C-alpha positions as CSV (number, residue, x, y, z in Angstrom):
1,Q,125.1,241.3,20.0
2,R,121.6,241.8,19.1
3,I,121.4,238.9,16.9
4,N,123.1,236.6,19.3
5,S,120.4,237.9,22.3
6,R,118.0,236.9,20.1
7,W,119.8,233.5,19.2
8,N,120.2,233.0,22.9
9,Q,116.2,233.7,23.6
10,V,115.0,231.0,21.0
11,L,117.6,228.2,21.6
12,D,119.1,228.8,24.8
13,N,121.3,225.6,25.1
14,T,122.9,226.0,21.1
15,P,125.8,228.2,20.8
16,M,125.5,230.3,17.8
17,E,128.1,229.5,15.7
18,Y,128.3,232.2,12.3
19,S,131.3,232.8,9.7
20,F,131.2,234.8,6.4
21,F,130.1,233.4,3.3
22,E,133.7,233.9,1.3
23,Q,135.2,232.1,4.0
24,D,132.9,229.2,3.4
25,L,133.4,229.2,-0.3
26,A,137.3,229.5,0.2
27,R,137.4,226.0,2.4
28,Q,134.9,224.3,0.1
29,Y,137.3,225.3,-3.1
30,Q,140.2,224.6,-1.1
31,A,140.7,221.0,-2.2
32,E,140.2,222.0,-5.2
33,Q,142.7,224.7,-5.7
34,R,145.2,222.1,-4.3
35,M,144.1,219.6,-7.0
36,G,144.8,222.2,-9.3
37,G,147.8,223.1,-8.5
38,L,149.1,219.0,-8.1
39,F,147.5,218.8,-11.9
40,G,149.7,221.2,-12.8
41,I,152.9,219.9,-11.5
42,F,152.3,216.3,-12.5
43,S,151.2,217.9,-16.6
44,G,155.1,219.8,-16.3
45,L,156.4,216.2,-15.4
46,S,154.7,214.4,-17.9
47,I,155.5,217.1,-20.8
48,L,159.3,216.8,-19.6
49,I,159.5,213.2,-19.4
50,A,157.7,213.3,-23.0
51,L,160.0,215.6,-24.4
52,I,162.7,213.7,-23.1
53,G,162.1,210.4,-24.7
54,L,161.0,212.0,-27.9
55,V,164.6,213.3,-27.7
56,G,166.1,210.0,-27.3
57,V,163.7,208.4,-30.1
58,V,164.7,211.0,-32.6
59,S,168.4,210.6,-31.7
60,F,168.5,206.8,-32.3
61,S,166.2,207.3,-35.6
62,T,168.8,210.2,-36.7
63,E,171.8,207.7,-35.8
64,V,170.6,204.5,-37.3
65,R,169.5,206.8,-40.9
66,K,172.7,208.3,-40.9
67,K,173.7,206.3,-44.1
68,E,170.7,207.2,-45.6
69,I,170.8,210.9,-44.9
70,G,174.3,210.8,-46.2
71,I,173.0,208.9,-49.3
72,R,170.5,211.5,-50.1
73,K,172.7,214.8,-49.7
74,V,175.4,212.9,-52.2
75,F,172.3,212.5,-54.6
76,G,171.2,216.1,-53.9
77,A,168.9,216.5,-51.1
78,S,168.7,220.0,-49.6
79,T,169.2,220.1,-45.7
80,T,165.7,221.4,-45.9
81,R,164.1,218.5,-47.5
82,I,166.1,216.1,-45.1
83,V,164.7,218.2,-42.4
84,V,161.3,218.0,-43.4
85,M,161.6,214.3,-43.9
86,M,162.4,213.7,-40.7
87,N,160.1,215.9,-39.0
88,S,157.1,214.8,-40.8
89,Q,156.9,211.6,-39.6
90,Y,157.1,212.9,-36.1
91,I,154.4,215.7,-36.9
92,R,152.4,212.9,-38.0
93,L,152.4,210.8,-34.9
94,I,151.7,213.9,-33.0
95,I,148.7,215.2,-34.8
96,L,147.4,211.3,-34.4
97,A,147.9,211.4,-30.6
98,L,146.0,215.0,-30.3
99,A,143.1,213.8,-32.5
100,A,143.0,210.7,-29.7
101,A,143.2,212.4,-26.9
102,I,141.1,215.7,-27.3
103,P,138.1,213.9,-27.2
104,F,138.7,212.3,-24.3
105,S,140.1,215.2,-22.3
106,W,136.9,217.3,-23.3
107,W,134.7,214.7,-21.9
108,A,136.5,214.2,-18.7
109,I,137.1,218.0,-18.3
110,A,133.4,218.3,-19.2
111,Q,132.3,215.6,-16.4
112,W,134.3,217.6,-13.6
113,L,132.9,220.6,-14.3
114,D,129.7,219.6,-14.3
115,S,130.0,219.0,-10.5
116,F,130.3,222.5,-9.5
117,A,127.2,224.7,-8.8
118,Y,128.3,227.6,-11.3
119,K,128.7,226.3,-15.0
120,V,131.7,227.4,-17.3
121,E,132.0,226.3,-21.1
122,I,135.0,224.9,-22.2
123,S,136.7,226.9,-24.9
124,P,138.0,225.0,-28.1
125,W,140.7,227.1,-28.1
126,T,142.2,225.9,-24.9
127,F,142.8,222.8,-26.9
128,L,143.9,224.4,-29.8
129,A,146.6,226.3,-28.0
130,A,147.7,223.0,-25.7
131,G,148.1,221.0,-29.5
132,L,150.0,223.8,-30.8
133,A,152.3,224.3,-27.9
134,E,152.8,220.5,-28.0
135,L,153.5,220.6,-31.8
136,V,156.1,223.9,-31.4
137,L,157.5,222.0,-28.6
138,A,158.0,218.7,-30.2
139,L,159.2,220.9,-33.4
140,M,162.0,222.3,-31.4
141,S,163.5,219.4,-30.2
142,V,163.2,217.3,-33.2
143,G,164.4,220.0,-35.5
144,Y,167.2,220.8,-33.6
145,L,168.2,217.0,-34.4
146,S,167.3,217.2,-37.9
147,V,169.2,219.9,-38.8
148,R,172.4,218.7,-36.8
149,A,171.8,215.2,-38.4
150,A,171.2,217.4,-42.1
151,S,174.1,219.3,-41.8
152,L,176.9,216.3,-41.0
153,N,179.4,215.9,-44.2
154,P,178.2,213.2,-46.0
155,S,181.7,211.9,-46.9
156,R,182.5,211.5,-43.1
157,V,179.0,209.7,-42.7
158,L,180.0,207.2,-45.1
159,K,183.5,206.9,-44.5
160,E,182.3,205.5,-40.7
161,E,179.5,203.6,-42.0
């Protein structure tokens, strides 16, 4: 009340408007929080769509290569060797995609973080964890389909072809 009365003495026609600093900060970063939530939702959707696409490509690839897998099994290839053969090409492509995406995403995040008053360092462990999570998800989806294709009876596969 003392501040309000002093305010009215100095500036008699201007009403005094006040707020708490925490509320002002919360209002400023509210848009950033909403954008972060949207990024999380769309990132999850894009990962889901990418995994569905990967499963589709691997399913098609195993269907096309059934005869090759059957012949390899007849000649003594183990299930493990066939799974490694099927997974290696996809793992190489995923690592290549990570190598291309990490520098760009590092730069984009650094540009976005530079707009804030308090600076935060980007940890390389974040990108490493994201890359490992991507590899694990891909190995789970590709690995399941590869094991399923490698465990088929070669006589049935070659008989169908």
